[in-house]
C-alpha positions as CSV (number, residue, x, y, z in Angstrom):
1,M,8.1,-19.3,6.6
2,I,7.7,-15.6,5.3
3,N,7.1,-12.9,7.7
4,L,5.0,-10.8,5.6
5,D,4.4,-8.3,8.8
6,Y,8.1,-7.3,8.3
7,F,7.2,-6.0,4.7
8,C,4.4,-4.0,6.0
9,A,6.0,-2.4,8.9
10,K,9.0,-1.5,6.6
11,Y,6.9,0.0,3.9
12,G,4.7,1.7,6.4
13,Q,7.5,3.4,8.1
14,E,8.8,4.6,4.5
15,I,5.4,5.8,3.6
16,A,5.0,7.7,6.8
17,D,8.1,9.5,6.3
18,K,6.6,10.9,2.9
19,A,3.0,11.5,3.8
20,D,0.8,13.5,6.2
21,K,-1.9,11.7,8.5
22,N,-5.0,13.0,6.7
23,T,-3.8,11.7,3.6
24,L,-2.9,8.2,5.0
25,Q,-6.4,8.4,6.8
26,K,-8.2,8.9,3.7
27,A,-6.4,6.5,1.8
28,L,-7.1,3.6,4.3
29,G,-10.8,4.7,4.3
30,V,-11.0,4.5,0.7
31,L,-9.3,1.0,0.6
32,R,-11.7,-0.2,3.3
33,E,-14.9,1.2,2.1
34,D,-14.4,1.1,-1.8
35,G,-11.5,-1.5,-2.3
36,V,-8.1,-1.9,-3.7
37,Y,-8.5,-0.6,-7.3
38,A,-10.4,2.7,-5.9
39,M,-7.7,3.2,-3.4
40,F,-5.0,3.1,-6.1
41,L,-7.2,5.5,-8.5
42,W,-7.4,7.9,-5.6
43,L,-3.9,7.8,-4.6
44,E,-2.8,8.4,-8.5
45,D,-4.9,11.8,-8.0
46,K,-3.7,12.6,-4.7
47,D,-0.5,11.5,-3.8
48,K,1.6,9.4,-6.2
49,N,4.5,9.1,-3.6
50,I,2.3,6.7,-1.5
51,R,1.3,4.9,-4.8
52,C,5.0,4.3,-5.6
53,K,5.9,3.1,-2.2
54,M,2.7,0.6,-2.4
55,L,4.1,-0.6,-5.7
56,N,7.6,-1.1,-4.1
57,L,5.9,-3.2,-1.7
58,L,4.0,-5.2,-4.2
59,N,7.1,-5.8,-6.2
60,E,8.9,-7.5,-3.4
61,N,9.7,-10.9,-4.1
62,D,8.1,-12.4,-1.2
63,I,4.8,-10.7,-2.0
64,K,4.6,-10.8,-5.8
65,K,5.0,-14.6,-5.9
66,F,1.6,-14.8,-4.3
67,L,0.0,-12.5,-6.6
68,S,1.3,-13.3,-9.9
69,P,1.8,-16.9,-11.3
70,D,5.0,-15.8,-13.0
71,S,6.0,-13.5,-10.6
72,S,6.5,-10.6,-12.6
73,N,6.7,-7.1,-11.4
74,F,3.6,-4.7,-11.2
75,P,4.5,-1.9,-13.8
76,D,5.2,1.5,-12.8
77,E,3.0,3.0,-15.9
78,F,-0.4,3.7,-14.4
79,K,-2.4,2.1,-17.3
80,Q,-0.5,-1.3,-17.0
81,F,-0.5,-1.3,-13.3
82,C,-4.2,-1.1,-13.4
83,E,-4.3,-4.0,-15.9
84,T,-2.0,-6.2,-13.7
85,L,-4.2,-5.2,-10.9
86,R,-7.5,-6.4,-12.7
87,N,-5.8,-9.5,-13.5
88,V,-5.0,-10.1,-9.7
89,A,-8.8,-9.3,-8.9
90,Q,-9.7,-12.2,-10.9
91,D,-8.8,-14.4,-8.2
92,I,-10.6,-13.6,-5.0
93,D,-8.1,-14.9,-2.6
94,K,-5.4,-13.0,-4.4
95,L,-7.5,-9.9,-4.0
96,L,-8.2,-10.4,-0.3
97,F,-4.6,-11.2,0.3
98,L,-3.7,-7.9,-1.5
99,K,-6.2,-5.9,0.4
100,K,-4.9,-7.2,3.7
101,I,-1.3,-6.4,3.0
102,L,-2.2,-2.9,1.9
103,E,-4.6,-2.3,4.6
104,R,-1.8,-3.4,7.3
105,T,0.8,-1.3,5.7
106,L,-1.4,1.9,5.8
107,T,-2.4,1.2,9.3
108,Y,1.2,0.9,10.2
109,A,1.9,4.1,8.2
110,L,-0.8,5.9,10.1
111,Y,0.5,4.9,13.4
112,H,4.0,5.8,12.7
113,A,2.8,9.3,11.3
114,K,0.7,9.9,14.4
115,V,3.8,9.0,16.5
116,K,6.0,11.3,14.3
117,G,3.5,14.2,14.6
118,E,3.4,13.7,18.5
119,K,7.1,14.1,18.8
120,N,7.2,17.2,16.8
121,V,4.4,18.8,18.9
122,E,6.3,17.7,22.0
123,Q,9.8,19.3,20.9
124,S,8.0,22.7,19.9
């Protein structure tokens, strides 16, 4: 059995180390309100570091095998990435799985960033 929550927590921590709380809140809001594709478009414009970390998450072997029939990687190049994302979106189960993984990861990143911010305030 695969513990997918481990990957969400791992990448959530990595994302929080490179992103601010407001950006994470906005990315999570776009994901919840407008969907996976909209969130990646928004991140491409606002914070490519988060998008790259999310790409690394999706390219984890234990995750990509659920999203791609041949377990191929999500490409770095944005146009090809969008094409791969559209292919995943053709299967509603895969799309909902993808959204859940991304939402959990961003939620963990947001909480991690809040804790990091509170510790910085306490140290001041």
